[in-house]
C-alpha angles and dihedrals in degrees: 000000000000120000127185110207116198133190107198123224125243140191111278127232112279112243095014119110108258116239135143126235119199105266115249105198095062096049091049090050092048090055090061097054122103120253096252094066112100099211128198118185127205124186102204090200090068109012136054118247118238101218090182095055119140102246138134100216136018119214121194117200115200129185104165135050090229091060092064101084090055093042089055091051090049091050093048093053092050095045091050087057091053099257123138115239128205123189127207140155141075103310090040088062091045092052101030100144093048094045091055088066090065101037142068089219137004124208113207121190137016113333105213111118094003110071096075091065089050092052092048088055091051093051090052092050091246102112110162123227092233137024105190116192097145098127097030106079114192121237103284088225087071090069107106137185111297118250099240092163090082087071124089098234094199089069099061107069132097116218089336096315114123110236121235121273116233123231133165128214097184146015130215128042129226090200112090096199114187100242097040135098097193095104090058094043106043102012131248097274120095108239112186121196116234105275094229089059094048090051091047089054095047092048088054094057111094093202115091093211121071139181109212098207100195109135091239137004090199102081106092121021099195092049091049093053089050092049096048092047090051090047096053098082092052089067089209118157114223148182123211145164117269118326122211109276094234125125096229093045093049093046090055094041089058091046089051092054108268106176104177137337132221100234121188111229112197104159145005095258128137086245089068093037091053094044093054092045091050092052091048089047088060092049092256116137122221130223107188119218106204124187114205124203103040113153095255094057126095126184089264091049091055093049091047089049091055091048089050091054089058092047094055091045097237110197096223135349131208113197121200135174118242104264121191101222117190113271093021122125091236093056092053089054096046092044091054089050094048092239102129108110102182141022093187098129092203086068093052091092096116093246098080130068110244099163139048110266116221100228104031146020120277088245090056092050092049089051090048090053089060091042091057097051093042097045097045092047097039095113098037128007130240092263093053093048090049088048089058092054090050089052089055094053093045090053091052091045092052090048093056096037097247100108110137128191113201118218107193094186093061094032089228140123119228116203123209107209 
């Protein structure tokens, strides 16, 4: 059986340096497929799609809401050629009813242990319109090492620097944050993978730099300590979402190779100031993720917040506009208040105002978004600040003998001992 797996492109965040990380959803999906599936993968962000490909089934993997308009175009082209199309992924789950209008089948939920039955239905000509496993999470031990070999590694580098490989150590999140859909997608119960399987997967990744994509590394202190202690001998350098603000945890995170953390910055409090300082004291960089347009923010508040980020010497900042994604707590609130202005999913890129802010006009919030990027990066642009973070990690890699220089032409990694 031949399957074409496609990851649709989407408009990138305005003001941010454009780069392409290896997609995670497709390689996790590929790991769950049976051995008799002959799989071809296309990343529409970087590769042309062959709509006339000789395949039996087309699978479209979507992560972002803003991918959907392009995903629907792709599905239409294949279906017009007589191909069956199945959708899966995060934004498929968030927009299930709408996606069904563009697909022969929709898979909802986590794929491990379930895809064989779907493929059996397809072979019999009995593909169902919906396979709904949203509230039936598989045994976490079924999650295997992602199939990164389906990726063209030459595509995922920026100016000769190999991009981070993505890996996850857990699923589910007990924190029901207002802009987030994770509680709906993966459940509100923390589900850690067995640590030996996580380490096995990390060891199998040739890249020395990883992005641990778990929504939070602050859910179980004992598990974190065990994980970081097991990671230390790997000498990997990694990025993650927030780490538990605990002395022992931060010490072991640093020893395990924590490079920098995506830290939500939501106010100018001493709590945030101290959290950033403590990360830096442990040699861990900080990329602030800042949402603009919350109900408690006025124009002056946003300007003060940007000044605060400069005061605390944040390494890098990523500014986004509050976006009411389907199934998030904030969308329910804004919908009840009649404040959602657009359901054009191509605008749900987190750099456009699609709702009515409480303390300003949509136009003013859009203006402040550009102000935040321009003011924070007035002295040195986004690329230069990211460059400084890369210098830090290269120094650390050279100190411990793990520095790698990627040569995309030869498809080899050269190690500097």
